[in-house]
C-alpha positions as CSV (number, residue, x, y, z in Angstrom):
1,M,0.0,0.0,0.0
2,R,3.0,2.3,0.2
3,E,3.9,1.9,-3.5
4,L,2.6,4.8,-5.7
5,E,3.9,5.5,-9.1
6,V,4.0,9.2,-9.6
7,L,4.7,10.6,-13.1
8,Q,5.8,14.1,-13.9
9,D,4.9,16.0,-17.1
10,A,2.7,13.0,-18.0
11,A,-0.3,12.4,-20.3
12,V,-3.2,10.1,-20.4
13,L,-4.7,9.0,-23.7
14,I,-8.4,8.1,-23.5
15,G,-9.5,5.7,-26.3
16,D,-12.8,5.6,-28.2
17,D,-14.0,2.9,-25.8
18,R,-13.5,5.5,-22.9
19,R,-10.7,3.5,-21.4
20,V,-7.1,4.4,-20.8
21,A,-5.3,3.7,-24.0
22,A,-1.9,4.9,-22.8
23,V,-0.3,6.7,-19.9
24,G,3.3,7.9,-19.6
25,P,5.6,10.9,-20.3
26,Y,3.7,13.5,-22.3
27,R,6.1,13.5,-25.3
28,D,5.9,9.7,-25.7
29,V,2.1,9.5,-25.4
30,R,1.6,12.5,-27.7
31,E,3.8,11.0,-30.4
32,D,2.2,7.6,-30.3
33,A,-1.3,9.1,-30.4
34,G,-0.8,10.5,-33.9
35,D,-3.0,13.1,-35.5
36,G,-6.6,13.8,-34.9
37,V,-6.6,13.5,-31.1
38,V,-8.1,16.2,-28.9
39,V,-5.5,17.6,-26.5
40,Q,-6.6,19.0,-23.2
41,E,-3.9,20.7,-21.1
42,I,-4.4,20.4,-17.4
43,E,-2.6,21.8,-14.4
44,G,-2.5,20.1,-11.0
45,V,-2.3,16.5,-9.9
46,L,-4.4,13.8,-11.7
47,F,-5.6,10.9,-9.6
48,P,-7.6,7.8,-10.4
49,G,-11.2,8.6,-9.7
50,F,-11.9,8.0,-6.0
51,V,-14.0,5.0,-5.1
52,D,-16.4,5.4,-2.1
53,A,-17.0,1.8,-1.1
54,H,-19.6,2.3,1.6
55,T,-22.5,4.8,1.6
56,H,-26.2,4.9,2.5
57,G,-27.1,7.6,0.1
58,V,-30.8,6.9,-0.6
59,F,-32.7,8.7,2.2
60,G,-35.1,11.6,2.8
61,A,-34.9,13.8,5.9
62,I,-31.7,14.5,7.7
63,R,-31.3,13.8,11.5
64,T,-30.1,17.0,13.1
65,A,-32.2,16.3,16.2
66,D,-30.2,13.1,16.8
67,H,-27.0,15.1,16.5
68,E,-28.2,17.6,19.1
69,R,-29.4,14.8,21.5
70,R,-25.9,13.2,21.3
71,A,-24.3,16.5,22.1
72,R,-26.6,16.6,25.2
73,G,-25.2,13.2,26.2
74,E,-28.2,11.0,25.3
75,T,-27.5,7.4,24.4
76,Y,-28.4,5.6,21.2
77,Q,-31.2,3.8,23.0
78,A,-32.6,7.1,24.4
79,I,-32.5,8.7,21.0
80,A,-34.3,5.7,19.5
81,A,-36.9,5.8,22.2
82,A,-37.6,9.5,21.5
83,G,-38.4,8.6,17.8
84,G,-34.9,9.1,16.3
85,G,-32.3,6.7,15.1
86,I,-32.3,4.4,12.0
87,L,-36.0,3.7,12.4
88,S,-36.9,7.3,12.0
89,T,-35.2,7.3,8.6
90,V,-37.0,4.0,7.8
91,R,-40.4,5.6,8.6
92,D,-39.5,8.6,6.4
93,V,-38.3,6.5,3.5
94,R,-41.4,4.4,3.5
95,R,-43.5,7.5,3.2
96,R,-41.7,9.0,0.3
97,T,-42.2,8.3,-3.4
98,A,-39.4,6.9,-5.5
99,E,-39.4,10.2,-7.4
100,E,-38.8,12.2,-4.2
101,L,-35.9,9.9,-3.2
102,A,-34.4,10.0,-6.6
103,D,-34.4,13.8,-6.7
104,L,-32.7,14.0,-3.3
105,T,-30.2,11.3,-4.1
106,R,-29.3,12.8,-7.4
107,R,-28.3,16.1,-5.6
108,R,-26.2,14.2,-3.1
109,L,-24.5,12.2,-5.8
110,R,-23.6,15.4,-7.7
111,H,-22.0,16.6,-4.5
112,L,-20.0,13.4,-4.2
113,L,-18.9,13.8,-7.8
114,A,-17.7,17.4,-7.1
115,L,-15.6,15.9,-4.3
116,G,-13.8,13.5,-6.7
117,S,-15.7,10.3,-6.2
118,T,-16.3,8.7,-9.5
119,T,-17.6,5.3,-8.3
120,V,-20.0,5.1,-5.3
121,E,-21.4,2.1,-3.6
122,I,-25.0,2.7,-2.2
123,K,-26.9,0.4,0.2
124,S,-30.6,0.0,0.7
125,G,-31.5,-0.7,4.3
126,Y,-33.8,2.2,5.2
127,G,-36.9,0.3,4.0
128,L,-36.9,-2.9,6.1
129,S,-39.8,-4.2,4.1
130,T,-39.8,-5.9,0.7
131,S,-41.5,-3.1,-1.1
132,A,-39.5,-0.3,0.5
133,E,-36.1,-2.1,0.0
134,L,-37.0,-2.7,-3.7
135,K,-37.9,1.0,-4.0
136,Q,-34.5,2.1,-2.7
137,L,-32.7,-0.3,-5.1
138,Q,-34.8,0.9,-8.0
139,V,-33.9,4.5,-7.3
140,I,-30.2,3.5,-7.5
141,A,-30.8,1.6,-10.8
142,D,-32.7,4.6,-12.3
143,L,-30.0,7.0,-11.3
144,S,-27.3,4.8,-12.8
145,T,-28.6,5.8,-16.3
146,H,-27.6,9.4,-15.6
147,S,-24.0,8.7,-16.4
148,A,-23.1,12.3,-17.3
149,E,-24.5,13.6,-14.0
150,V,-23.6,11.2,-11.3
151,P,-20.8,8.8,-10.3
152,A,-21.0,5.2,-11.4
153,L,-23.1,3.4,-8.8
154,V,-22.7,0.0,-7.2
155,P,-26.0,-1.2,-5.5
156,T,-26.0,-3.3,-2.3
157,F,-29.0,-4.9,-0.6
158,L,-29.0,-4.2,3.2
159,G,-32.4,-5.5,4.3
160,A,-30.7,-6.7,7.5
161,H,-29.7,-3.2,8.6
162,E,-32.0,-3.1,11.7
163,F,-35.1,-4.8,13.0
164,P,-38.4,-2.9,12.2
165,E,-40.5,-1.8,15.1
166,D,-43.1,-4.6,14.6
167,F,-40.4,-7.3,14.7
168,R,-38.4,-6.1,17.7
169,D,-39.5,-9.1,19.7
170,R,-39.6,-11.4,16.7
171,R,-36.1,-11.1,15.4
172,D,-35.6,-14.6,14.0
173,E,-38.9,-14.2,12.2
174,F,-37.6,-11.1,10.5
175,V,-34.4,-12.9,9.5
176,R,-36.6,-15.5,7.9
177,L,-38.5,-12.7,6.0
178,V,-35.2,-11.4,4.7
179,V,-34.1,-14.8,3.6
180,E,-37.3,-16.2,2.2
181,E,-39.1,-13.1,0.8
182,M,-36.8,-10.2,0.4
183,L,-33.8,-11.9,-1.1
184,P,-35.7,-13.7,-3.8
185,A,-37.5,-10.5,-4.7
186,V,-34.2,-8.6,-4.8
187,A,-32.7,-11.3,-7.0
188,R,-35.7,-11.1,-9.4
189,Q,-35.3,-7.3,-9.6
190,G,-31.7,-7.8,-10.7
191,V,-30.3,-4.5,-9.4
192,A,-28.2,-5.4,-6.3
193,R,-24.7,-6.8,-6.7
194,F,-24.0,-7.4,-3.0
195,C,-25.8,-8.4,0.2
196,D,-24.8,-6.7,3.4
197,V,-25.7,-7.2,7.1
198,F,-25.2,-5.2,10.3
199,C,-23.4,-7.8,12.4
200,E,-23.1,-6.2,15.8
201,P,-24.2,-6.9,19.4
202,G,-27.8,-5.7,19.8
203,V,-28.4,-5.9,16.0
204,Y,-27.7,-9.1,14.0
205,T,-25.9,-12.0,15.7
206,P,-23.1,-13.8,13.8
207,G,-25.5,-16.7,13.3
208,Q,-28.2,-14.5,11.9
209,S,-25.7,-12.7,9.8
210,R,-24.4,-15.9,8.3
211,R,-27.9,-17.0,7.4
212,V,-28.6,-13.8,5.5
213,L,-25.2,-13.7,3.7
214,E,-25.3,-17.4,2.7
215,A,-28.9,-16.9,1.4
216,G,-27.6,-13.9,-0.6
217,Q,-24.9,-16.0,-2.1
218,R,-27.4,-18.6,-3.2
219,H,-29.2,-15.7,-5.1
220,G,-25.9,-14.6,-6.7
221,L,-25.2,-11.6,-4.4
222,R,-21.6,-11.4,-3.0
223,P,-21.4,-10.8,0.7
224,K,-20.3,-7.6,2.5
225,I,-20.5,-7.1,6.3
226,H,-20.9,-4.2,8.8
227,A,-18.5,-5.8,11.3
228,D,-17.2,-5.0,14.8
229,E,-18.2,-1.3,14.7
230,L,-18.6,-0.5,18.4
231,E,-18.2,-3.9,20.0
232,G,-16.4,-7.0,18.8
233,S,-18.6,-9.9,17.8
234,G,-16.5,-12.0,15.5
235,G,-17.8,-10.1,12.4
236,A,-14.4,-9.9,10.7
237,E,-13.8,-13.6,11.2
238,L,-17.3,-14.3,9.7
239,A,-16.5,-12.0,6.8
240,V,-13.5,-14.1,5.9
241,D,-15.3,-17.4,6.5
242,V,-18.0,-16.5,4.0
243,G,-15.6,-15.0,1.5
244,A,-17.0,-11.4,1.9
245,V,-15.6,-8.9,-0.5
246,S,-15.3,-6.4,2.4
247,A,-15.6,-6.2,6.1
248,D,-16.5,-2.6,7.1
249,H,-16.1,-0.4,10.2
250,L,-13.8,-2.7,12.4
251,A,-13.2,-0.2,15.2
252,A,-13.6,-3.1,17.7
253,V,-12.0,-5.8,15.6
254,S,-10.2,-8.5,17.5
255,E,-6.6,-9.7,17.0
256,R,-8.0,-12.9,15.6
257,G,-10.1,-10.8,13.2
258,I,-7.0,-8.9,12.1
259,A,-5.1,-12.1,11.5
260,A,-8.0,-13.6,9.5
261,L,-8.3,-10.5,7.3
262,A,-4.6,-10.5,6.7
263,R,-4.8,-14.1,5.3
264,S,-7.8,-13.3,3.1
265,E,-8.9,-11.5,0.0
266,T,-11.5,-9.5,2.1
267,V,-10.8,-5.8,2.1
268,A,-11.0,-4.0,5.5
269,V,-13.0,-0.9,4.8
270,L,-12.5,1.7,7.6
271,L,-14.9,4.6,8.2
272,P,-13.1,7.2,10.3
273,G,-15.7,9.9,9.7
274,T,-18.3,7.9,11.5
275,M,-16.3,7.6,14.7
276,L,-15.4,11.3,14.5
277,F,-19.0,12.4,14.0
278,L,-20.2,10.2,16.9
279,G,-17.6,11.6,19.2
280,K,-15.9,8.2,19.7
281,R,-12.2,8.1,20.7
282,Q,-11.6,4.7,19.4
283,Q,-10.8,4.3,15.7
284,A,-10.1,1.2,13.7
285,P,-6.6,-0.2,14.1
286,A,-5.5,0.7,10.6
287,R,-1.8,0.5,11.3
288,R,-2.1,-3.0,12.8
289,L,-4.2,-4.2,9.8
290,V,-1.8,-2.9,7.2
291,D,1.3,-4.2,9.0
292,A,-0.4,-7.6,9.3
293,G,-0.9,-7.7,5.6
294,A,-4.6,-6.8,5.2
295,A,-5.9,-4.7,2.3
296,V,-7.3,-1.5,3.8
297,G,-9.8,0.8,2.2
298,L,-11.3,4.1,3.4
299,A,-14.9,5.2,2.8
300,T,-17.3,7.9,4.0
301,D,-20.2,5.8,5.3
302,F,-22.3,8.7,4.1
303,N,-25.7,8.5,5.9
304,P,-28.1,10.8,7.7
305,G,-27.5,9.6,11.2
306,S,-23.9,8.8,12.0
307,S,-21.8,10.1,9.1
308,P,-23.2,13.0,7.0
309,G,-19.8,13.6,5.4
310,M,-19.2,13.1,1.7
311,S,-15.5,13.8,1.2
312,L,-13.2,10.9,0.5
313,P,-10.2,13.3,0.6
314,F,-11.2,14.2,4.1
315,M,-11.3,10.5,4.9
316,A,-7.8,10.3,3.6
317,T,-6.8,13.1,5.9
318,L,-8.3,11.2,8.9
319,G,-6.6,8.1,7.7
320,V,-3.2,9.9,8.1
321,S,-3.9,12.0,11.2
322,Q,-6.1,9.6,13.2
323,L,-5.5,6.1,11.9
324,G,-1.7,6.2,11.4
325,L,-1.6,5.6,7.6
326,L,1.1,7.0,5.4
327,P,-0.1,9.4,2.7
328,A,0.5,6.8,0.0
329,E,-1.5,4.2,2.0
330,A,-4.4,6.6,2.3
331,I,-4.4,7.3,-1.4
332,V,-4.4,3.6,-2.2
333,A,-7.2,3.1,0.3
334,I,-9.6,5.5,-1.6
335,T,-8.6,4.3,-5.1
336,V,-7.1,0.8,-5.7
337,N,-8.5,-0.8,-2.5
338,G,-11.8,1.0,-2.7
339,A,-12.3,-0.5,-6.1
340,A,-11.4,-4.0,-4.7
341,A,-14.0,-3.5,-2.0
342,V,-16.7,-3.3,-4.6
343,G,-15.4,-6.0,-6.8
344,L,-13.9,-3.7,-9.5
345,A,-10.2,-3.9,-8.9
346,A,-9.6,-5.0,-12.5
347,D,-11.6,-2.1,-14.0
348,R,-10.9,1.1,-12.0
349,G,-9.0,2.7,-9.1
350,Q,-5.8,3.0,-11.2
351,I,-4.7,5.1,-14.2
352,A,-3.5,2.1,-16.2
353,T,-3.9,0.9,-19.8
354,G,-7.2,-0.9,-20.2
355,F,-8.8,0.6,-17.1
356,R,-11.9,2.7,-17.2
357,A,-11.1,6.4,-17.7
358,D,-12.3,7.6,-14.3
359,L,-10.1,10.5,-13.3
360,T,-10.0,13.2,-10.7
361,L,-8.0,16.4,-11.0
362,I,-7.0,18.5,-8.0
363,T,-5.3,21.9,-7.8
364,A,-2.0,21.1,-6.2
365,K,1.7,20.7,-7.0
366,D,2.4,17.6,-4.8
367,W,0.1,14.5,-4.6
368,R,0.6,14.6,-0.8
369,E,-1.5,17.7,-0.6
370,L,-4.6,15.7,-1.1
371,P,-4.7,14.3,2.5
372,Y,-2.9,17.4,3.8
373,W,-5.4,20.2,3.2
374,Y,-8.8,19.7,4.8
375,G,-11.9,21.8,5.0
376,T,-11.6,22.8,1.4
377,N,-12.3,21.0,-1.9
378,L,-9.3,20.8,-4.2
379,V,-11.1,19.0,-7.0
380,T,-11.4,21.0,-10.2
381,Q,-12.6,18.5,-12.7
382,V,-13.5,14.8,-13.0
383,W,-13.9,12.4,-15.8
384,V,-16.4,9.5,-15.4
385,N,-16.1,6.7,-18.0
386,G,-14.1,9.0,-20.2
387,L,-16.6,11.8,-20.1
388,A,-15.5,15.2,-18.7
389,C,-17.8,16.4,-15.9
390,H,-17.9,19.9,-14.5
391,P,-19.8,19.5,-11.3
392,G,-18.5,22.8,-9.8
393,R,-18.7,22.9,-6.0
394,G,-22.2,21.4,-5.9
395,S,-25.3,22.9,-4.3
396,L,-26.4,22.0,-0.8
397,P,-27.2,18.2,-1.0
398,Y,-29.4,18.0,2.1
399,L,-32.6,19.8,0.9
400,V,-35.8,18.0,1.7
């Protein structure tokens, strides 16, 4: 993760197929390209497009009341009892039309694009019923057709995000509903690529999580896991055991979990913005994971309750200042390893011949400035699938 190839006075040739046809010293690429090419001179540092491998971007209202209650010292349980928490977003999403959700999500995706993210994973999970989960996934599918306006989207089914209010005392029954009704319906819809579950004490047990993920695999959905976020439960070990493409959060991962991830293909996706926003002192042990040999990614966890931040460059800043990553490791975490965490390591996350031409340009002289400056957006232009986008700074994405 420390190995970055940095080229000076370089050029990238984008082919007719919107993939990288060549990359190297400007003079060499320009000569090989021949006549008839369109030359665009740029100034700054060109990165592979950033890959945000964990978001919950389809929602309606924001949860400023929850944020204020946490500042007053209220617990998660007290906030939920007062009508807040995940279930408040569930109630809101169930009430809204697909058109409303699509409009709000499109604005947020434009903001993510303006911050340099060219591929974004989006989970359902604010429906917790078959119809509402399908509605969220359909919104993601419909927005995927707006290729010139939004990042490339990777849909994930997260029906096992929480337990709805009418199943709080019938949890195994809801797991059965996810396995026997929701997953077949999601598979028939044909939108989701992954199946995720919130494996955490107080939410889904490792046994329940395994049932959901193995059922998802039977329906062709690769597993992802919310694992060991606030308390250890063996989520990382379960992720490796079921061959999950990623295990996410991991602030409370065990030493056994670290060792298991290091021996596996599962990417450890860390979400430092979540712990920062929640006021938690404990961050995921990024340095121990990297030193053990695990592949580490960074993502925003963009959601209305615990992480309303959208900036992957800021996650890279936190990766260096709070998690102990080197700048090169932080860059790899939001590009190469982010792509691996959504099953796209052979297609994006690098500026390399044959890769999709997803590119992010920042105003800087040194690549290390990306995780250095924070609180400002250095991104000046992005290319998604070879198409130049001019998102500007984006409008406020939270309007409801």
